[in-house]
N, C-alpha and C positions, 0 to 999 in steps of 0.2 A: 504494500500500500504506500509506504514512504517513497519508494522508487517512482511510483506512478505520479505522486504529487510533485516530486522534484522534476520529473520529466515535463509535466504540464507547466510548471513555473518556468522552466528553461525555454520551452517552446514559446510561451507567452512573452517572455522577455525578448527573445530573438525577433518575434513578429513586431513588437513595439519599436525596437530599434530600426527595423527595416522600414516601417511606415513613417517614422520620424525623419529618416535620412533620405527618403526617396519622394519628396514632394515635387509637384509640377514645376516649380520655379527653377529647378535644376535642369530640366529637360530643354533642349534646344528645339525651338519650333521652326526656325529658318536659319540657314547658314549665311553668315556674313561673307559676301563675295568680293569685298573690297580688297582683302589680302588674307587669304586663308588656304588651308589644305584640308580637303574633305577626304576622309579615309573610310573605306568599307572593307571589313574582313568577313570571310565566310569559309566554311568547311563543308565540302560535298563528298558523299560516299561514292567512290568510283567503282569499286567491286568489293568482293568479300575480304580482300587483303590490303587494299589501298584506299586512301582518302586524298582529296585535293584541297589544299589551302589556297585561297585566292585573296590577294590584297590589292585593292584598287585605290589610287591616290588621284584626286582632282586638284589641280593647283589653280586658284583664283586670284587674279590681280586686277584691280579697278573694274570689277564686275565682268571681266572677261575670263573665260576658261582658257588658260594658257597651255596646259598640258595635262594629259591623263596617262598615268603610269600604272600598268597592271603586272603583278608578279603572280605566278602560279608555281606551286611546289607539290610534289607527291610525297605523302607521308604514310607510314604504316597505319592500318586500321586498328582500332582498339578492341575489335571483336564484338561479341554479342552480349546482350543483357536481357533478363526477363523482368517484365513489369506487369502490373495489373492494369487492364484497360477497361473502359466502361462505354457501352453503346448508348444510343438515345433512349432506349427502353430502361436503362438502369442496370442491365445485366453486366456483370464483371467477368472478365476472362483473362487468363495469363497469356501475354503476347511476347514474342521475341523481337527485339529491336537492336539495331547497331548502336554501339556506344558513341557518344559525341564528345569531342574534345572541349575542354573549358578554355576560354580565351581570356588572358590577362594582358592588359595594356599599360605600359609605363610611358608617361609623357615627360620630357625634360625641357 
C-alpha cells in the first residue's frame, strides 16, 4: 500500500512539473525570418534493421530563404517493443511496434 501511495505522489509531482514548464508562451507560433535557422529533425524506419535520421536546416536572412541544407544518415534500428493499444471501441490488444529513438538537442 505504501509503495502505491509513493508511486501516485511521484507521478502527480512529475505531471505538475510538466504542466508548469510547458505553457503556451514557450511555444513558437511563427518563425522569425529576419535572421534565423529553422531546423527539423526526424527519424524514419527504413527496414527491420535500419532507420534514417534526416536533419533539415533552412537559413533565413531578411525574410529570404537563402539556403536549405539536408543531411541524411542511416543508423541501426532499435528493434521491436510490445505495447498495449486501444481501438475506438475501447478494446485493448498487445501490439508490436518498432522502437523510436529519443532526440536531445543542445543549442550553444
